[in-house]
C-alpha positions as CSV (number, residue, x, y, z in Angstrom):
1,M,-19.8,6.6,0.7
2,A,-18.6,4.6,3.7
3,E,-16.3,6.5,6.1
4,L,-12.8,5.1,6.4
5,L,-10.9,7.8,8.3
6,K,-12.2,10.1,10.9
7,V,-10.0,12.9,12.7
8,E,-11.9,14.8,15.4
9,D,-10.6,18.0,17.1
10,L,-7.0,16.8,16.7
11,V,-4.3,18.7,18.7
12,V,-0.5,18.0,18.3
13,E,1.9,19.8,20.6
14,Y,5.7,19.6,20.9
15,P,7.7,20.5,23.9
16,G,9.0,24.1,23.7
17,K,12.7,24.8,23.4
18,G,14.3,26.4,26.5
19,F,13.5,26.5,30.2
20,R,9.9,26.9,30.9
21,A,9.1,27.4,27.3
22,K,5.5,26.9,26.2
23,P,4.7,23.9,24.0
24,F,4.5,24.5,20.4
25,R,1.0,23.7,19.0
26,A,1.4,22.3,15.4
27,L,-2.2,21.3,15.0
28,N,-5.1,23.1,16.7
29,N,-8.5,21.2,16.7
30,V,-8.2,19.7,13.2
31,S,-11.1,17.6,12.0
32,I,-11.3,15.7,8.6
33,T,-13.1,12.7,7.2
34,L,-12.1,10.5,4.3
35,G,-14.4,7.9,2.6
36,Q,-13.5,4.6,0.9
37,S,-12.1,4.9,-2.5
38,E,-11.9,8.8,-2.0
39,T,-8.9,11.2,-2.2
40,L,-8.8,14.1,0.2
41,G,-6.3,16.7,-0.9
42,L,-4.5,18.5,2.0
43,V,-2.9,21.6,0.8
44,G,-0.9,24.4,2.5
45,E,2.3,26.1,2.5
46,S,5.4,24.9,4.5
47,G,4.7,25.0,8.2
48,S,0.9,24.9,7.7
49,G,0.7,21.6,9.6
50,K,-0.4,19.4,6.7
51,T,2.6,16.9,7.0
52,T,2.1,16.8,10.9
53,L,-1.5,15.7,10.3
54,G,-0.3,12.9,8.0
55,R,2.3,11.9,10.6
56,A,-0.2,11.8,13.5
57,I,-2.4,9.5,11.4
58,L,0.6,7.2,10.8
59,G,1.5,7.2,14.5
60,L,4.6,9.3,13.9
61,A,3.5,12.4,15.7
62,P,2.1,12.7,19.2
63,V,-1.7,13.1,19.6
64,T,-2.1,15.5,22.5
65,E,-5.9,15.9,22.3
66,G,-8.6,14.7,20.0
67,K,-9.2,11.4,18.2
68,V,-8.0,9.5,15.1
69,E,-10.4,6.8,14.0
70,F,-9.6,4.3,11.1
71,A,-12.4,1.9,10.0
72,G,-14.2,2.5,13.3
73,E,-11.1,1.9,15.5
74,D,-9.5,4.5,17.7
75,I,-5.9,4.6,16.7
76,S,-4.9,7.8,18.4
77,H,-2.5,6.1,20.9
78,A,-2.1,2.7,19.1
79,S,0.8,0.5,20.5
80,R,3.7,-0.5,18.4
81,K,2.2,-4.0,18.1
82,D,-1.1,-2.4,16.9
83,R,0.8,-0.2,14.5
84,Q,2.4,-3.2,12.9
85,R,-1.0,-4.8,12.5
86,L,-2.3,-1.5,11.0
87,S,0.5,-1.3,8.6
88,K,-1.3,-3.8,6.4
89,D,-4.2,-1.3,5.8
90,I,-2.3,2.1,6.2
91,Q,0.7,2.9,4.1
92,V,2.7,5.9,3.1
93,V,4.6,7.3,0.1
94,F,7.2,9.9,1.0
95,Q,8.3,13.0,-0.7
96,D,11.8,12.1,-1.9
97,P,12.2,9.0,-3.9
98,Y,16.0,9.4,-3.5
99,T,16.0,8.9,0.2
100,S,12.9,6.8,0.9
101,L,14.4,3.7,-0.7
102,N,17.3,1.8,0.8
103,P,20.2,2.4,-1.6
104,S,21.9,-0.9,-0.7
105,M,18.9,-3.2,-1.4
106,E,17.8,-4.4,-4.8
107,I,14.2,-3.5,-5.9
108,G,13.1,-7.2,-5.4
109,Q,14.4,-7.0,-1.9
110,I,12.6,-3.7,-1.2
111,L,9.3,-5.0,-2.4
112,A,9.6,-8.3,-0.7
113,E,10.3,-6.8,2.7
114,P,6.7,-5.7,3.7
115,L,5.5,-9.1,2.4
116,Q,7.9,-11.1,4.6
117,I,6.9,-9.0,7.6
118,Q,3.4,-10.2,7.2
119,G,4.4,-13.8,6.6
120,M,4.2,-14.1,2.8
121,Q,7.2,-15.9,1.2
122,G,8.1,-18.2,-1.6
123,D,6.0,-18.4,-4.8
124,Q,3.2,-16.4,-3.3
125,A,5.5,-13.5,-2.7
126,K,7.2,-13.7,-6.1
127,R,3.7,-13.6,-7.8
128,R,2.8,-10.6,-5.7
129,I,6.0,-8.8,-6.6
130,K,5.4,-9.4,-10.3
131,E,1.9,-8.0,-10.0
132,L,3.3,-4.9,-8.3
133,L,5.8,-4.3,-11.0
134,D,3.0,-4.6,-13.7
135,Q,0.8,-2.3,-11.6
136,V,3.3,0.5,-11.6
137,N,4.6,0.0,-15.1
138,L,8.2,-1.1,-14.2
139,P,10.1,-3.7,-16.3
140,K,10.7,-7.3,-14.9
141,D,14.5,-6.8,-14.9
142,A,14.0,-4.0,-12.3
143,L,14.1,-6.7,-9.5
144,Q,17.9,-7.2,-9.7
145,R,18.7,-3.5,-9.9
146,L,19.6,-0.9,-7.3
147,P,17.5,2.4,-6.7
148,R,20.4,4.5,-8.0
149,E,20.0,2.8,-11.5
150,F,16.5,4.5,-11.8
151,S,15.3,7.9,-12.6
152,G,13.3,9.9,-9.9
153,G,10.0,9.1,-11.5
154,Q,10.9,5.4,-11.6
155,R,12.0,5.4,-7.9
156,Q,8.7,6.9,-7.0
157,R,7.0,4.1,-8.8
158,V,9.0,1.7,-6.7
159,A,7.9,3.5,-3.6
160,I,4.3,3.2,-4.7
161,A,4.7,-0.4,-5.4
162,R,6.1,-0.9,-1.9
163,A,3.1,1.0,-0.4
164,L,0.7,-1.2,-2.4
165,A,2.4,-4.5,-1.5
166,L,-0.2,-5.5,1.2
167,S,-3.2,-4.0,-0.6
168,P,-3.8,-1.3,1.9
169,K,-7.0,0.6,2.4
170,L,-5.4,4.0,2.9
171,I,-2.2,5.5,1.6
172,V,-0.9,8.8,3.1
173,C,0.9,10.6,0.2
174,D,3.3,13.1,1.6
175,E,4.2,15.5,-1.3
176,P,4.8,12.5,-3.5
177,V,5.4,14.5,-6.8
178,S,7.1,17.7,-5.5
179,A,10.7,16.4,-6.2
180,L,9.8,15.5,-9.8
181,D,9.7,17.6,-13.0
182,L,6.3,18.6,-14.4
183,T,6.1,15.9,-17.0
184,T,7.0,13.1,-14.6
185,Q,4.6,14.7,-12.1
186,A,1.6,14.3,-14.5
187,R,2.6,10.7,-15.1
188,I,2.8,9.8,-11.5
189,L,-0.5,11.5,-10.8
190,D,-2.2,9.5,-13.5
191,L,-0.7,6.4,-12.1
192,F,-2.2,7.2,-8.7
193,L,-5.6,7.7,-10.4
194,Q,-5.4,4.4,-12.3
195,I,-4.4,2.5,-9.1
196,Q,-7.3,3.9,-7.2
197,K,-9.7,2.9,-10.0
198,D,-8.3,-0.5,-10.0
199,T,-8.0,-1.2,-6.2
200,G,-10.4,1.2,-4.5
201,V,-7.7,2.6,-2.2
202,S,-8.1,5.9,-0.5
203,Y,-5.6,8.7,-0.5
204,L,-4.8,11.5,1.9
205,F,-2.7,13.6,-0.6
206,V,-0.6,16.2,1.0
207,S,0.8,19.0,-1.2
208,H,1.7,22.5,-1.2
209,D,0.5,22.9,-4.9
210,L,-3.4,23.6,-5.3
211,D,-3.1,22.5,-8.9
212,V,-1.8,19.2,-8.0
213,V,-4.5,18.4,-5.4
214,R,-7.2,19.6,-7.7
215,H,-6.1,17.1,-10.4
216,I,-6.3,14.1,-8.1
217,S,-8.7,15.0,-5.2
218,H,-12.4,14.6,-4.7
219,R,-12.3,17.1,-1.9
220,I,-9.8,19.6,-0.6
221,S,-9.0,20.7,2.9
222,V,-6.8,23.9,3.2
223,M,-4.5,24.2,6.2
224,Y,-3.0,27.5,7.6
225,K,-1.1,27.8,10.8
226,G,-2.2,24.4,12.1
227,E,-5.9,24.8,11.4
228,I,-8.3,23.9,8.6
229,V,-9.5,27.2,7.1
230,E,-11.4,25.9,4.1
231,Q,-12.7,22.6,2.8
232,G,-15.1,21.4,0.2
233,P,-15.4,19.8,-3.3
234,A,-12.1,20.0,-5.2
235,R,-13.3,22.1,-8.0
236,K,-15.0,24.7,-5.9
237,V,-12.0,25.1,-3.5
238,A,-9.4,25.1,-6.4
239,E,-11.2,27.3,-8.8
240,N,-13.4,29.6,-6.7
241,P,-12.1,29.6,-3.1
242,D,-13.7,31.6,-0.3
243,H,-10.9,32.1,2.2
244,P,-8.3,34.8,1.4
245,Y,-5.4,32.2,2.2
246,T,-6.7,29.8,-0.4
247,Q,-7.0,32.7,-2.9
248,R,-3.4,33.4,-2.2
249,L,-2.5,29.8,-2.9
250,L,-4.5,29.9,-6.2
251,M,-2.7,33.0,-7.3
252,A,0.6,31.5,-6.5
253,S,0.0,28.5,-8.9
254,P,1.9,29.1,-12.2
255,V,0.1,29.4,-15.5
256,P,1.6,29.1,-19.0
257,D,0.4,32.6,-20.2
258,P,3.0,35.2,-19.1
259,D,0.4,38.0,-19.1
260,R,-2.0,36.0,-16.8
261,Q,0.9,35.1,-14.6
262,A,1.8,38.8,-14.2
263,E,-1.8,39.6,-13.3
264,R,-1.8,36.8,-10.7
265,R,1.4,38.0,-9.2
266,T,0.0,41.6,-8.9
267,A,-3.3,40.3,-7.5
268,R,-1.6,38.1,-5.0
269,K,0.6,41.0,-3.7
270,A,-2.5,43.2,-3.3
271,L,-4.3,40.4,-1.4
272,Q,-1.3,39.9,0.9
273,S,-1.2,43.6,1.7
274,A,-5.0,43.6,2.4
275,T,-4.9,40.6,4.7
276,S,-1.6,41.2,6.5
């Protein structure tokens, strides 16, 4: 599998608060790789650094040390002009479909915007927008409607369509299903899988839920306090993890059987006590 993304010994620091305060290190020597047409699940609790890693790849967080390579190009400190060029190949789907879409723009305008930035207009843009609606299973009359007229799942479909507009090679998915109910989550995850099958796009899929990343990922990297503590094939990491922190994440995942859920809760508390 050809390598698309390579992150080596990445460090991200933010200035400390207060006079002479030490910088806060959000990421500490993080290294990952992602192949073409592959999904890498990035999982961890809030504050683990997983979203910061995604933002650093997108150029939204400062790279203090280390390197981010995309398709063989060092993009660690890419200029604004380079980032605009890279936006054709690297896109993002954010967590909250209620705030990631401009509420005053019609869906057709939202989908046309990235095309216009890259110089696509007229009939060519219209054809592409129609393709995008079909790709995410939205009706044709969606173009003249505002985001508030759609459900959360439909809005996330619009956000996915916008990310797909320029046929990117990589999409950073930052908790894209966490604001949705379980049934809608399953449908959106299946949509991501179908899109990858059809287009060959790669995903860096960020989530706090080990079950979610197991469903969609080929490999999983587990983050804890700004570091990778475990990585490997998705099934191995999600079902038989080695690191105590990953084991706690597994035990925190809900199961439909109340007795099993109670057993998991007890085991998790015991593990927390043993590792604290």
